[in-house]
C-alpha positions in Angstrom: -0.1 -0.1 0.0 1.6 3.3 -1.1 -0.1 6.5 -0.6 -0.9 9.2 -3.5 2.3 11.3 -2.7 4.7 8.3 -2.6 3.4 6.6 -5.8 4.9 9.7 -7.7 8.3 9.1 -6.5 10.8 8.0 -8.8 13.0 5.4 -7.3 16.9 5.3 -7.5 19.8 3.6 -5.8 23.2 5.6 -5.2 26.1 3.3 -4.0 29.5 4.8 -2.5 32.0 2.0 -2.5 34.7 4.7 -1.3 32.5 5.2 1.6 33.1 2.1 4.0 30.8 1.6 6.9 32.8 -1.6 8.2 33.9 -5.0 7.4 30.7 -7.4 7.5 31.2 -9.9 10.5 31.1 -13.5 9.4 29.2 -14.1 12.7 25.9 -12.6 11.4 25.2 -15.9 9.7 25.1 -17.8 12.8 22.6 -20.1 14.0 20.5 -21.1 17.3 19.8 -24.5 18.7 17.4 -25.0 21.8 15.7 -28.0 23.2 12.5 -27.4 21.9 10.2 -29.3 19.9 12.1 -31.3 17.0 15.3 -29.0 16.9 17.4 -31.5 18.7 15.8 -34.6 18.8 14.8 -35.3 15.4 16.9 -32.5 13.7 20.1 -32.9 15.0 19.8 -36.2 16.4 17.8 -38.8 14.4 14.1 -39.4 14.6 12.9 -42.0 17.0 9.3 -42.9 18.2 10.4 -41.9 21.6 11.9 -38.5 20.6 8.6 -36.3 21.1 7.1 -35.3 24.1 4.1 -34.0 22.3 1.8 -35.8 20.1 2.4 -36.0 16.3 1.7 -32.6 14.9 1.9 -30.8 11.5 3.8 -29.9 9.4 5.7 -32.9 10.3 5.1 -36.0 8.0 4.0 -39.1 9.9 7.3 -40.8 8.6 8.8 -38.4 11.5 7.9 -40.8 14.1 9.8 -43.8 12.5 13.4 -44.4 12.9 16.1 -42.7 11.0 18.2 -45.3 8.9 21.8 -45.5 10.1 23.1 -44.8 6.7 21.8 -41.0 7.0 23.9 -40.7 10.0 27.4 -39.6 10.8 30.1 -41.9 12.7 29.1 -39.7 15.8 25.4 -40.4 15.4 24.3 -37.0 14.0 21.9 -36.4 11.1 24.4 -36.1 8.2 21.9 -34.1 5.9 21.2 -31.2 8.6 25.0 -31.1 9.3 26.1 -30.9 5.8 23.6 -27.8 4.8 24.6 -26.0 8.0 28.4 -26.5 7.4 28.8 -26.8 3.7 25.8 -24.6 2.1 24.9 -21.9 4.6 28.5 -22.1 6.3 27.1 -21.3 9.5 30.1 -20.0 11.8 28.8 -20.1 15.3 25.8 -21.9 17.1 24.0 -20.7 20.4 23.1 -23.3 22.8 21.1 -24.8 24.7 18.7 -21.7 24.8 16.6 -19.7 24.7 14.0 -20.3 27.6 15.0 -23.7 28.0 18.2 -22.8 29.7 16.7 -21.0 32.6 16.0 -24.1 34.3 18.5 -26.5 32.7 21.3 -28.2 34.8 24.1 -28.9 32.6 25.5 -31.4 34.9 22.3 -34.0 34.0 23.6 -34.0 30.3 27.2 -35.5 31.0 28.4 -38.8 31.4 27.1 -42.4 30.4 23.7 -41.6 28.4 22.0 -44.6 30.2 22.7 -42.8 33.7 21.1 -39.5 32.7 18.3 -37.9 34.5 15.2 -37.5 32.4 13.8 -34.3 33.8 10.3 -32.1 33.5 11.1 -29.4 31.1 9.5 -26.2 32.5 10.0 -23.8 29.4 8.1 -25.6 26.9 5.9 -28.0 29.1 7.7 -31.4 28.1 10.4 -33.6 29.3 14.1 -33.3 28.8 15.9 -36.8 28.3 19.6 -35.0 28.5 20.6 -37.4 25.8 22.1 -34.5 24.2 24.3 -32.5 26.4 27.6 -30.3 26.5 29.9 -33.1 25.1 27.4 -34.1 22.2 27.1 -30.3 21.4 30.9 -30.1 21.4 31.3 -33.2 19.0 28.6 -32.0 16.9 30.4 -28.5 16.6 33.8 -30.1 15.8 31.9 -32.2 12.8 30.1 -29.0 11.5 33.2 -26.8 11.7 31.1 -24.5 13.8 32.0 -22.5 16.9 30.3 -22.9 20.1 28.2 -20.2 21.9 26.9 -21.4 25.4 24.2 -19.5 27.6 24.5 -19.8 31.2 21.5 -20.5 33.1 20.7 -17.6 35.3 17.2 -18.7 36.3 17.6 -21.9 38.6 21.4 -22.0 38.1 24.0 -20.8 40.5 27.2 -18.9 40.0 28.8 -22.2 41.2 27.2 -24.1 38.5 28.4 -21.6 35.9 31.9 -21.6 37.2 31.9 -25.6 37.2 30.6 -25.4 33.7 33.3 -23.2 32.3 35.8 -25.4 34.3 34.5 -28.6 32.5 34.8 -26.9 29.0 37.9 -24.9 29.3 40.0 -26.0 32.2 43.4 -27.3 31.4 44.7 -27.9 35.1 44.5 -30.8 37.1 41.3 -30.0 38.7 37.7 -31.9 39.2 35.8 -30.7 36.5 38.6 -30.5 33.9 39.4 -34.1 35.0 35.7 -35.3 34.6 35.9 -34.0 31.0 38.8 -35.9 30.3 37.2 -39.0 31.6 34.0 -38.6 29.7 35.6 -37.8 26.6 38.8 -39.6 26.5 40.7 -36.5 25.2 43.0 -34.3 27.0 42.2 -31.0 25.0 39.8 -28.6 26.4 37.0 -27.4 24.3 38.1 -23.7 24.5 34.6 -22.2 24.4 34.9 -18.4 24.0 31.5 -17.1 23.7 29.3 -17.2 27.1 25.9 -15.6 27.6 24.9 -14.2 30.9 21.4 -15.6 30.8 18.4 -15.6 28.3 15.6 -13.1 28.3 15.9 -12.8 32.2 13.5 -9.7 31.9 10.9 -12.0 30.5 7.7 -12.9 32.7 7.9 -16.4 30.8 11.4 -17.2 32.2 12.0 -19.3 35.1 13.8 -17.2 37.6 12.6 -13.7 35.9 14.6 -10.8 37.7 14.1 -7.2 38.0 16.4 -4.9 36.0 18.4 -4.0 39.2 18.6 -7.4 40.4 20.1 -8.8 36.9 22.6 -5.9 36.7 23.9 -6.7 40.2 23.9 -10.6 39.7 25.5 -10.3 36.2 28.3 -7.9 37.3 29.2 -10.6 40.1 29.1 -13.5 37.8 31.3 -11.7 35.0 33.9 -10.9 37.6 34.1 -14.4 39.0 33.9 -16.1 35.4 36.9 -14.1 34.4 38.6 -15.5 37.2 38.1 -18.9 36.1 39.0 -17.9 32.3 39.8 -14.5 31.5 40.0 -15.2 27.7 36.1 -15.7 27.5 33.7 -13.4 25.8 30.9 -12.4 27.8 27.6 -11.6 26.3 25.2 -9.4 28.5 21.2 -10.0 28.5 19.6 -7.0 26.7 15.8 -6.8 25.8 15.2 -5.3 22.0 17.7 -2.8 22.4 15.5 0.3 23.0 14.1 -0.6 26.3 14.7 0.6 30.2 16.1 -2.6 30.8 18.8 -2.2 28.0 19.8 1.3 29.6 20.0 0.3 32.8 22.0 -2.9 32.4 24.5 -1.5 30.0 25.2 1.6 32.5 25.9 -1.3 35.0 27.6 -4.1 32.7 29.4 -2.1 30.1 32.8 -2.4 31.7 32.3 -6.1 32.3 31.0 -7.6 29.1 32.1 -7.5 25.4 28.8 -8.0 23.8 25.1 -7.0 24.6 22.4 -9.3 23.4 19.0 -8.3 22.0 16.2 -10.2 20.5 13.3 -9.6 18.1 10.9 -11.2 16.0 8.8 -10.2 13.1 5.9 -11.2 11.3 3.8 -12.8 14.3 0.2 -11.7 15.3 -3.3 -12.5 14.5 -4.0 -13.2 10.8 -7.1 -11.9 9.3 -7.5 -13.8 6.2 -9.8 -11.5 4.7 -7.0 -8.9 4.8 -4.3 -10.1 2.7 -2.8 -6.5 2.4 -2.6 -6.1 6.1 -1.1 -9.6 6.4 1.5 -9.1 3.9 2.8 -5.7 5.0 2.8 -7.1 8.7 5.4 -9.7 7.3 7.8 -7.6 5.2 8.3 -4.6 6.6 9.0 -5.5 10.0 12.6 -5.8 10.0 12.6 -2.0 10.1 11.9 -2.3 13.7 15.1 -4.2 14.1 17.2 -1.4 12.6 15.8 1.3 14.8 16.5 -1.1 17.8 19.9 -1.4 16.9 20.3 2.4 16.2 19.0 3.0 19.8 21.1 0.2 21.3 24.1 1.8 19.7 23.5 5.2 21.4 22.8 3.3 24.8 26.3 1.6 24.6 28.1 4.6 23.9 26.2 6.5 26.6 27.3 3.9 29.1 31.0 3.8 27.6 31.3 7.4 28.2 29.8 7.2 31.9 32.3 4.6 32.9 35.3 5.7 30.6 35.3 2.4 28.7 37.6 2.7 25.5 37.0 -0.8 24.2 33.8 -0.8 21.7 30.9 -2.9 22.9 29.3 -4.8 19.9 25.7 -6.2 19.4 24.5 -9.7 19.3 21.0 -10.1 17.8 21.1 -13.7 18.9 17.5 -14.3 18.4 16.0 -13.1 15.5 13.7 -14.5 12.8 10.1 -14.4 11.3 7.7 -16.1 13.5 3.8 -16.0 13.6 3.1 -17.0 17.1 -0.3 -18.2 15.8 1.2 -20.6 13.5 4.4 -21.9 15.3 3.0 -22.6 18.8 4.4 -24.5 21.7 1.9 -27.2 21.1 3.2 -27.9 17.6 7.2 -27.5 18.6 7.1 -23.9 16.9 6.9 -25.7 13.2 5.9 -23.1 10.6 5.7 -23.4 6.9 7.0 -20.1 5.4 5.9 -18.5 2.1 7.6 -16.1 -0.3 6.5 -13.0 1.8 8.6 -14.5 4.9 11.5 -15.0 2.8 11.4 -11.1 1.9 11.1 -10.5 5.5 14.3 -12.7 6.0 16.2 -10.7 3.2 15.2 -7.6 4.7 16.7 -8.9 8.2 20.0 -9.5 6.6 20.2 -6.1 4.9 19.8 -4.7 8.4 22.8 -6.6 9.7 24.9 -5.6 6.7 24.0 -2.0 7.0 24.7 -1.9 10.8 28.0 -3.7 10.3 29.8 -1.1 12.5 28.1 -2.4 15.5 26.4 -5.8 14.8 28.9 -8.5 15.4 26.5 -11.5 15.8 23.2 -12.7 14.6 21.6 -16.1 15.2 18.7 -17.0 13.3 16.0 -18.8 15.5 16.4 -21.6 15.0 18.6 -23.9 12.6 16.3 -26.8 12.1 12.6 -27.7 12.5 11.8 -25.0 15.0 10.7 -21.8 12.9 13.5 -22.7 10.7 14.9 -22.7 7.2 15.2 -26.6 7.2 12.2 -29.0 8.0 13.2 -32.7 8.5 11.6 -36.1 8.1 12.9 -39.3 9.4 14.6 -39.7 6.1 14.9 -36.3 4.5 14.5 -32.6 4.4 13.3 -29.8 2.4 14.6 -26.1 2.3 11.9 -23.6 3.2 11.5 -20.1 1.4 13.6 -18.4 4.0 16.7 -20.8 3.5 17.4 -18.8 0.3 18.1 -15.4 1.4 20.2 -17.0 4.2 22.2 -18.9 1.6 22.5 -16.0 -0.8 23.9 -13.5 1.9 26.1 -15.9 3.4 27.7 -17.0 -0.4 27.9 -13.3 -1.8 27.8 -10.9 1.2 30.3 -12.6 3.7 34.0 -11.4 3.7 33.3 -8.0 2.3 33.1 -4.3 3.5 29.7 -2.6 4.0 29.3 0.5 2.3 27.0 3.4 2.2 23.9 3.5 0.2 21.3 6.3 -0.5 17.8 5.1 -1.6 15.0 6.9 -3.1 11.9 4.8 -3.1 8.2 4.9 -2.7 7.0 4.0 0.7 4.4 1.8 2.7 2.1 3.6 4.5 -0.1 0.3 5.6 -0.2 -1.4 8.9 3.2 -2.9 10.0 3.8 -5.1 13.2 5.3 -3.6 15.5 2.8 -0.7 14.6 5.0 1.8 15.8 7.5 1.7 12.8 5.6 4.3 10.8 5.2 6.6 13.7 8.6 6.6 15.4 11.2 5.6 12.5 9.0 6.6 9.6 7.2 4.8 6.7 9.3 1.9 5.2 10.7 2.1 1.8 9.7 -0.3 -0.7 13.1 -0.8 -2.0 15.4 -2.3 1.1 19.0 -2.1 -0.1 22.8 -2.9 1.3 25.9 -3.2 -0.6 29.2 -4.8 0.0 32.5 -4.2 -1.3 34.7 -7.2 -2.2 38.4 -6.9 -3.0 40.8 -9.9 -4.3 44.6 -8.7 -3.0 46.2 -11.1 -5.3 44.5 -10.2 -8.6 43.7 -6.8 -7.6 40.2 -7.0 -8.7 37.1 -5.5 -6.9 33.7 -6.6 -7.0 30.2 -5.1 -5.6 27.3 -7.1 -4.5 23.8 -5.3 -4.0 21.2 -6.9 -2.2 17.7 -5.5 -3.2 14.4 -6.3 -1.7 11.4 -5.0 -3.6 8.9 -5.0 -0.7 6.1 -3.7 -2.7 3.5 -6.3 -3.2 2.2 -5.3 -6.6 4.7 -2.7 -7.9 7.7 -3.2 -10.1 10.5 -0.7 -10.3 12.7 0.4 -12.8 15.8 1.7 -11.0 18.9 3.5 -12.0 21.9 2.3 -10.0 24.4 4.8 -9.8 28.0 4.2 -8.7 29.9 7.0 -7.2 33.6 7.5 -8.9 33.3 4.2 -10.2 33.2 2.3 -13.7 31.1 -1.2 -13.7 31.9 -4.1 -16.0 29.7 -5.3 -18.7 28.2 -8.0 -17.2 26.1 -8.5 -14.0 25.4 -11.7 -12.3 21.9 -12.1 -11.2 20.4 -14.2 -8.4 16.6 -13.7 -8.3 14.0 -15.2 -5.6 10.8 -14.6 -7.1 7.1 -15.9 -7.6 4.2 -14.9 -9.2 2.3 -15.7 -5.6 3.5 -14.0 -2.6 1.8 -17.0 -0.7 3.7 -19.7 -2.6 5.8 -22.0 -0.3 7.9 -25.1 -0.3 6.9 -28.4 1.1 7.2 -32.0 0.8 5.7 -32.3 -2.7 7.1 -29.0 -4.1 10.7 -28.8 -2.4 11.6 -26.1 -5.0 8.4 -24.4 -5.8 10.4 -21.2 -4.6 14.1 -21.0 -5.4 16.8 -18.8 -6.8 16.9 -18.2 -10.5 20.6 -17.3 -11.5 21.3 -15.8 -14.9 24.3 -13.3 -16.4 23.1 -10.2 -18.3 24.6 -7.2 -19.7 24.6 -4.2 -17.2 23.3 -1.0 -18.4 23.2 1.1 -15.2 19.6 0.2 -14.4 17.6 -2.8 -13.0 14.0 -3.6 -13.1 13.0 -5.2 -9.7 9.8 -7.3 -10.1 7.4 -7.0 -7.3 7.7 -8.9 -4.1 11.2 -10.1 -5.3 14.7 -10.3 -3.7 17.6 -10.1 -6.0 21.5 -10.0 -5.6 23.4 -8.3 -8.4 27.1 -9.2 -8.6 29.2 -6.8 -10.6 32.9 -6.0 -11.0 34.3 -2.8 -10.7 36.9 -1.6 -13.4 
């Protein structure tokens, strides 16, 4: 929906390769595993009939409740197909584990030692049962096989500081101490895990958390924990628990912890809320324009970080970990179905806009973990014998392949704007009406060949309008050819499923470059250009 004034705007994109923002962190392509639904049991580990704490549910096919054949597993017993996609296609660099809400009542000691001796516990976050068959050693073995760096969140709900110090000693201890030796006994390896990233709790501010705390109580407790943790291992990178980046909680916690932590965590999901099937336009707008809220959250959080640094005289930069984000309709992906949700093209456009935000905010966003990596509001859905890639997989794949390893550069966009309803609703009144064209750009340089390339990611979020757009490069000449990667379907509600695994997928081609491009309605495009 565009108002009469914005319909007369002639869109344009101006890119400034000589005006860098910052290198794009590889960690913005990270993931998240939580003991929720079929993420671990049936996603990372094989499916069994005893895996599921809930009744069979859609969108899982019935075959999910049969055994996974041994030939589909790695030697360590992990699902090979999921591991290979995360490692080789999406090239996920870091995974956050074990939660999420789950961690706030998780005792890590239940998940180590002989599996047959591990205690089965009530799971309080999602109203299930936890078998503890996947614990710290299994997670670390999976990370090794997947070539992924671990990021562990500490239990600041029911957990104690002593529990946390023991967990870090178990993972990182190199001396002749009890928990370091216990790790050696369980794994048969002397080498420590060397886990660098540790989170100081998950969403401790939320009333749904076991052990919810007030802002002041959390800030005091987290400061004490940070001090003690660095006595056990001064090399760790500590992630403080924020809210959305623009809340009272964020300001107070940063003021107290800015000299004790390295990273501030914020969370946000978009695309959720009641869906009125008689108002297609309302539903579409709620989904695709929501990531504008994330960008505003980052901008406000950046200011709160710098205010706190000034107040305590902290010279080191403090980065942001957007370590839970994604497209989630809470009326579709529910605790009862393990948060499993089929995604359509509109959701994929929202995912592409999320990734544009992280590229544009490369100076402060160091980590971004899509929630979650398999089955749970995820780009991948498994059965006992296979999987398919959801529509939201393709933006993650394209960004990881083409936007990784470069330098984010400044972009100026003139575009018609959307004046319909968004979620959250405050986007238009506080940040301003969202642009139909959402753009980021990355400069790549090859020091060996002296060649330079530019990758431009453009989401045309208009449901009905295509735009013929001049793309101007400041002070640069562009080569004759453009490599084009386009995600588009005539139906914004089109989705992939077990019968149509590639209904929505990327089309790649090479075309002559003429200094402008037509971006189809409701499409996502990456242009790969060479600079002369």
